[in-house]
C-alpha positions in Angstrom: -15.1 -45.8 -33.4 -11.8 -45.6 -31.6 -11.5 -41.9 -32.3 -15.1 -41.2 -31.1 -14.3 -43.1 -27.9 -11.1 -41.1 -27.4 -13.0 -37.9 -27.8 -15.6 -39.0 -25.3 -12.9 -39.8 -22.7 -11.3 -36.4 -23.4 -14.6 -34.6 -22.7 -15.1 -36.5 -19.5 -11.6 -35.7 -18.3 -12.1 -32.0 -19.0 -15.5 -32.0 -17.2 -13.9 -33.7 -14.2 -11.1 -31.2 -14.1 -13.4 -28.3 -14.2 -15.7 -29.8 -11.5 -12.7 -30.5 -9.3 -11.4 -27.0 -9.6 -14.7 -25.5 -8.5 -15.0 -27.9 -5.7 -11.5 -26.9 -4.5 -12.4 -23.2 -4.8 -15.7 -23.7 -2.9 -13.8 -25.5 -0.1 -11.2 -22.7 0.1 -13.9 -20.0 0.3 -15.8 -21.9 3.0 -12.7 -22.3 5.0 -11.9 -18.6 4.8 -15.5 -17.7 5.7 -15.5 -20.1 8.6 -12.2 -18.9 10.1 -12.9 -15.2 9.5 -16.4 -15.0 10.8 -16.8 -17.9 13.3 -13.5 -18.3 15.1 -13.2 -16.8 18.6 -11.0 -13.8 19.4 -8.0 -15.7 20.9 -4.7 -14.3 19.8 -3.6 -17.5 17.9 -6.9 -17.5 15.9 -6.6 -13.8 15.1 -3.0 -14.3 13.8 -3.9 -17.5 11.9 -6.8 -15.6 10.2 -4.5 -12.8 9.1 -2.0 -15.3 7.6 -4.8 -17.1 5.8 -6.3 -14.0 4.4 -2.9 -12.8 3.2 -2.6 -16.0 1.1 -5.6 -14.7 -0.9 -4.5 -11.1 -1.1 -0.9 -10.8 -2.3 -0.5 -7.0 -1.8 0.3 -6.4 1.8 1.9 -3.5 3.6 4.4 -4.6 6.3 4.4 -2.2 9.3 7.8 -2.5 10.9 8.2 -0.9 14.3 11.7 -0.2 15.6 11.2 0.5 19.3 13.3 0.8 22.5 11.1 -1.6 24.5 7.3 -1.3 24.4 4.9 0.6 22.2 3.7 3.6 24.2 1.3 4.7 21.5 -0.2 1.2 21.0 -3.7 2.6 21.9 -3.6 4.9 18.9 -2.3 2.2 16.5 -5.0 -0.2 17.8 -7.7 2.3 16.7 -5.9 2.8 13.4 -5.9 -0.9 12.5 -9.3 -1.6 14.1 -11.5 1.1 12.5 -10.3 1.1 8.9 -7.7 -1.7 8.6 -8.3 -4.8 6.5 -6.5 -7.7 8.0 -5.7 -9.0 4.5 -3.8 -5.9 3.7 -1.2 -5.5 6.5 1.3 -7.3 8.6 3.1 -6.2 11.7 6.8 -6.7 12.9 8.4 -5.3 16.0 12.1 -5.0 16.8 12.3 -4.4 20.6 15.0 -5.1 23.1 16.1 -8.8 23.3 13.7 -11.0 25.3 10.8 -8.5 25.4 7.5 -10.1 24.5 4.3 -8.3 23.4 1.4 -9.9 25.1 -1.5 -9.0 27.5 1.1 -7.9 30.1 3.0 -5.5 27.9 0.5 -4.0 25.4 -3.1 -3.0 25.4 -3.5 -4.0 21.8 -4.1 -7.5 20.5 -2.7 -6.4 17.1 0.8 -6.5 18.6 0.6 -9.9 20.4 3.5 -12.0 19.5 4.7 -9.7 16.7 8.2 -9.2 18.2 11.3 -10.6 16.5 12.9 -13.5 18.3 16.4 -12.5 17.0 16.5 -8.9 18.1 19.7 -7.2 19.2 20.6 -4.4 21.6 20.5 -1.1 19.7 22.4 2.1 20.4 21.7 5.4 18.7 24.4 6.5 16.3 25.8 3.0 16.0 25.6 0.4 13.3 23.3 -1.7 15.5 20.5 0.7 14.4 20.8 -0.3 10.7 21.3 -3.9 11.6 18.0 -3.8 13.5 16.3 -2.4 10.4 17.8 -5.2 8.3 16.5 -7.8 10.7 13.0 -6.3 10.4 13.2 -6.4 6.6 14.5 -10.0 6.6 11.6 -11.1 8.8 9.0 -9.3 6.6 10.5 -10.6 3.4 9.7 -14.2 4.6 6.1 -13.4 3.7 5.8 -13.2 -0.1 2.6 -11.3 0.2 4.4 -8.3 1.7 5.0 -5.7 -1.1 5.6 -2.5 0.8 7.8 -2.1 3.9 7.3 0.8 6.2 9.8 1.6 9.0 8.3 3.4 12.0 9.5 4.4 15.5 7.7 4.1 18.8 6.8 7.8 18.6 5.3 7.7 15.1 1.6 8.4 14.5 -0.5 7.9 11.3 -1.9 11.1 9.9 -4.6 9.4 7.8 -6.7 6.3 8.0 -5.5 2.9 6.9 -7.3 2.9 3.5 -5.7 6.2 2.4 -2.2 5.1 3.5 -2.6 1.8 1.8 -3.8 3.2 -1.5 -1.1 5.9 -1.4 1.7 3.4 -1.0 0.3 0.8 -3.4 -0.5 3.5 -5.9 3.2 4.2 -6.5 5.7 1.7 -8.0 8.6 3.5 -6.3 10.1 3.5 -2.8 9.9 6.6 -0.6 13.5 7.3 0.6 14.6 10.8 1.7 18.0 11.1 -0.1 20.2 14.0 -0.9 23.9 14.9 -1.5 25.9 15.4 1.6 29.1 17.4 0.9 29.3 19.8 3.9 29.3 18.0 7.2 32.4 15.9 6.8 30.7 12.6 7.6 32.2 10.8 4.6 35.3 8.9 5.6 37.9 8.8 2.8 38.9 5.3 4.0 35.5 4.2 2.5 36.5 5.2 -1.0 37.7 1.7 -2.1 34.1 0.5 -1.8 31.9 3.7 -1.5 33.0 6.6 -3.8 32.2 10.0 -2.5 29.9 10.8 -5.4 27.6 8.0 -4.2 27.5 9.3 -0.6 24.0 10.3 0.5 22.2 11.5 3.5 18.5 11.4 4.5 15.8 10.4 7.0 16.0 6.9 8.5 12.2 6.5 8.1 11.7 4.7 4.8 9.0 3.0 2.8 10.4 0.4 0.4 9.1 -1.7 -2.5 10.0 -5.4 -2.2 12.9 -5.4 -4.6 14.6 -2.5 -2.7 13.9 -4.2 0.6 15.8 -7.2 -0.6 18.8 -5.0 -1.6 18.9 -3.6 2.0 18.2 -6.8 3.9 20.8 -8.9 2.1 23.6 -6.4 1.4 27.0 -7.8 2.3 29.2 -5.2 0.7 28.3 -1.7 2.0 27.1 -2.7 5.5 30.5 -4.1 6.6 32.1 -0.7 5.6 29.5 1.2 7.6 30.0 -1.0 10.6 33.7 -0.4 10.5 34.0 3.3 9.4 30.7 5.0 10.1 30.6 5.9 13.8 29.2 8.7 15.9 31.7 11.1 17.2 31.7 11.2 21.0 30.2 14.5 22.4 32.5 17.1 24.0 33.6 16.2 27.5 35.7 18.9 29.0 36.9 16.6 31.8 39.0 14.8 29.2 41.1 17.9 28.5 43.4 17.6 25.5 41.9 14.2 24.6 38.9 16.0 23.2 41.0 17.3 20.3 41.7 13.8 19.2 38.1 12.7 19.6 36.7 15.6 17.7 38.9 14.9 14.7 36.9 11.7 14.1 34.3 11.7 11.4 30.9 12.2 12.9 29.0 9.6 10.9 25.5 8.6 11.9 24.9 5.2 10.1 21.1 5.3 10.0 21.1 8.8 8.3 23.3 7.5 5.4 23.2 3.7 4.9 20.0 3.0 2.9 20.4 6.2 0.8 24.0 5.4 0.0 23.4 1.7 -0.6 20.6 2.4 -3.1 22.7 5.0 -4.9 25.5 2.5 -5.1 23.1 0.1 -6.8 22.0 2.8 -9.3 18.4 2.7 -8.0 17.8 6.4 -7.4 15.7 6.5 -10.6 13.3 4.1 -8.9 12.8 6.3 -5.8 10.6 9.1 -4.7 13.5 10.9 -3.0 11.5 12.0 0.0 10.2 10.4 3.2 6.6 9.9 4.1 7.2 10.5 7.8 7.3 14.1 9.0 9.8 15.3 11.6 10.4 18.9 12.8 13.9 19.6 13.9 15.2 22.2 16.3 18.8 23.3 16.9 20.1 23.5 20.4 23.4 24.1 22.2 24.6 22.7 25.5 27.8 22.5 27.4 28.4 19.0 26.0 27.4 19.7 22.4 28.1 23.1 20.8 25.8 22.3 17.8 23.1 19.8 17.9 19.8 19.1 16.2 16.9 17.3 17.9 13.4 16.3 16.7 10.6 18.3 18.2 8.2 16.3 20.5 4.5 17.1 20.0 2.7 17.1 23.3 -1.0 17.8 24.1 -0.7 21.5 23.4 1.2 21.3 20.2 -0.7 18.4 18.7 -3.6 20.8 18.0 -5.8 20.5 14.9 -4.1 23.6 13.3 -0.6 22.1 13.6 -1.7 18.7 12.3 -3.4 20.4 9.3 -0.2 22.4 8.6 1.7 19.1 8.3 -0.9 17.6 6.1 -0.9 20.6 3.8 2.8 20.3 3.0 3.1 19.3 -0.7 6.9 19.8 -1.4 10.3 19.6 0.2 13.3 21.7 -0.6 16.8 20.2 -0.5 19.4 23.0 -0.1 22.5 20.9 -0.9 21.0 20.1 -4.4 19.0 23.3 -4.9 16.2 20.8 -5.5 12.5 21.1 -4.8 10.8 17.7 -4.5 7.1 18.0 -5.3 5.2 15.3 -3.7 3.5 13.2 -6.4 2.1 9.7 -6.9 1.8 8.7 -10.5 2.1 12.4 -11.6 -0.7 13.5 -9.2 0.2 16.1 -6.5 -0.4 14.6 -3.1 0.3 15.4 0.6 3.9 14.7 1.4 3.5 12.9 4.7 1.5 9.9 5.9 3.0 9.7 9.3 4.6 12.1 11.8 6.9 12.0 14.8 7.8 12.5 17.6 4.5 12.3 19.6 4.2 12.0 23.4 1.3 9.9 24.9 -0.8 12.9 25.6 -0.1 14.3 22.1 -1.3 11.0 20.6 -4.3 11.0 22.8 -5.3 14.4 21.6 -4.8 13.3 18.0 -7.0 10.3 18.6 -9.7 12.5 20.3 -9.8 14.7 17.2 -11.4 11.8 15.3 -8.7 11.6 12.6 -8.9 7.8 12.5 -12.7 7.4 12.1 -13.5 5.9 8.8 -16.1 8.7 8.2 -13.6 11.4 9.1 -11.2 10.8 6.3 -13.0 10.5 3.0 -10.0 11.2 0.8 -9.7 10.5 -2.9 -7.4 7.6 -3.7 -4.0 9.1 -4.7 
């Protein structure tokens, strides 16, 4: 009799546990439905809904914008997120100048309200502050365990495809996308680094990266390579003929641009290159120029209304490989062994260039029916 009574209690306990589970699940679903469909459109509610939805979907892409001040192309990104973006699948972080706030007075898009970092720093091009700002963005994004991919974008970047295509492209690969190649010719490596960074690990590449979570942690919390870059990787001052003979001393300095070397070298130092697609997913066209101040200088081309024409955009989309001269390496753009377009984003775009891109309908859900990579 005792055994039969114990079995009965066990059955009752199991039934109660199952019923409790389904009640909890039903309450959770009702809460999500209520918040998502019946809340008003105030900024706090929108942000709370996004956070709630991301608790359900653990595979989120963090869009990290590194900007000077505001986001001049916010109107284009607003359409990108609005028309084809699932709020459960993305998060947004912005590093702007200290004290700048994204609200109704500074941006036309509610997607960016309150998304600025509160611990931002003053950034100067060619200085270690640039990579420190990247690390601050990564640390902020890593606080959300749902974020699994981390995309670094500038204030002049535009998406080339709709949200679904970009999301599937990034999530379809288990690797980070980091433009990385050997740099043996330009003299940017400082021999004083050798005690920490051997020359064979010195790399160069594009600043615009897309990282998986484990690699994002390596960059965000590095305390070995970053201090060396901060001390020994600095931009050489441009020629200034008014300084006379002092120019000779200045031009003997190593011309090291931290954001073109740091992430690539750090990942090589950690023997992670086998976990990379060694290419960027952000397209940039470079042009060489010469001025009185700089005898040899490369600058990114800016796409305005005239140059952001459909033919040019299609040429960028059609690129399926990248050649690295220093390694005699051709990097074919693949995801899981399947040949795919190399670039998901492009820069630099002016406001009128972005407006033309938007007017061409490239962000309509119906305009980009691409096969998942």
